[in-house]
N, C-alpha and C positions, 0 to 999 in steps of 0.2 A: 100506818107505821107498823102494824103487826105483821104485814106481809113484806113491805118494802125493805125494812132493815134486815130481816133474815136473808132476803134475796141479795142485798148488797154484801152482807157478810159472806155468803157463798161465792160471789164474784171475787171479792178480795182474797178469800182463801185460794181460789183457783189461780188467780194472778200470782200470788206469792208462792204457792206450791208448785207452780210450773217453772220457777226459776232454776232449780238445780238441774244439771244435765242428766240424761238417761245413763245408766240404769238407776242412779241414786234417786232420781225423782220418783220412780215407781216404788222403790223400796221404802223411801221415807213415807210415802202415802200409805203403804201397807202398815207401817208401824203406827201411824196416826189412826188408821181404822181400828187397829187392835185396841188402842187406848179408848176410842169412842165406844167400843164394845163393852168396856168395863165402867162406863160413866155412871150407870145407875146402881152399881153394886153396893154402894154405901147407904142405900135407903130408897131404892126405887119403888118399893111398895108391892112388888109382884112376887115376893118370896123366892122360892127355889127356881122359878122361871128365869130370874135374873142370871143365875149361874148357867142355865141351859143356853140362854141367848148369848152370854159372853163366850161360851164354848163354840157356838156356831160362828160368831164373828171372828174369833181367834182363828178358826179354820179358814175362813175367807181371807183373813189377813195373811196367813201363812201361804196360801195359794197365790195371794196377791203379790208376794215377793217376786213372782215370775209372770204375773198375768194381770193386766189392767182390768179385764173383765171381772175377775173375782173381787177386786177392790170396788168396782162400780156396783156389783151385786150386794156387797156388804153395806154400802151406803144406802141402797134401796131398802135393805132389811132394817137398817137403823131408822130409816124414815118411818116404817111401819111400827117399830118399837116406840119411837117418839109419840106417834099418834095414840098408841095404846096407853102410854103413860099420861098423855094429855087427858084422856077420857077416864081411865080407871086407876092410874097409879099416882105417883108423886112427880112433880116437875123435876127436870134435870138440875135446875138451879133452885134450891128450896125457897129462896125469898123472891123469886120471880115466877108468878103464877102461870104465865103463858110461855115459859121458856121451852118446854117440850114441843109446843106447837111451833114456835119459832125455829127450833131445830129441825122439825119435820118439813118446814118450808125451805130451809137452807140446804139440807142434805141432798135433795134431788139435783140441785145445781152442781154439786160436787160429783154426784153419781154420773150425771150426763157427761161431764168432762172426762171422768175416768173411763166410761164406756166408749168414748171417742178416742181412747188411747192415751189420755193425759198429755195432749200436745203442749208445747211451749207457747204461751200467750205472746211472748216477744216475737217468736218466729212467725206466728199467725199474723200479727200486726204488720211485720215486715213484708210478708207475702201480699197482703191486701194493699198496702201502700205501693208496692211494685206494680201490681195490676192496675191500680188507679192512675198511675203516672202516664201522661200522654207520651206516645212514641215520638221520638225526635228524628 
């Protein structure tokens, strides 16, 4: 459950986040990344480093307004930050001890989708179904 649920959350996020058309899809995901960068600010336990990390992710989100690559890099950075919090800081959800670990498992799913260019899941499913259909 510690691994499966975060993976499912990542897949659900990708499916929902892929619904808006481009370029709104990319811009929306950049804004979500900026919010994720500030997730630990209210008590992450790593002091001033929380502000430094938020600055780095804000830069990635800003560049992500025009680049899926920067959004993917930002999610990978957030994965590392989640792991650091799991080991040395406070969990992202104060009452859920392993929430930062779960986030570190979920985030790479999102990052891989972003690094692939944030494709529409609906379009991907249609293409696969078309290829699997027998020729008449």
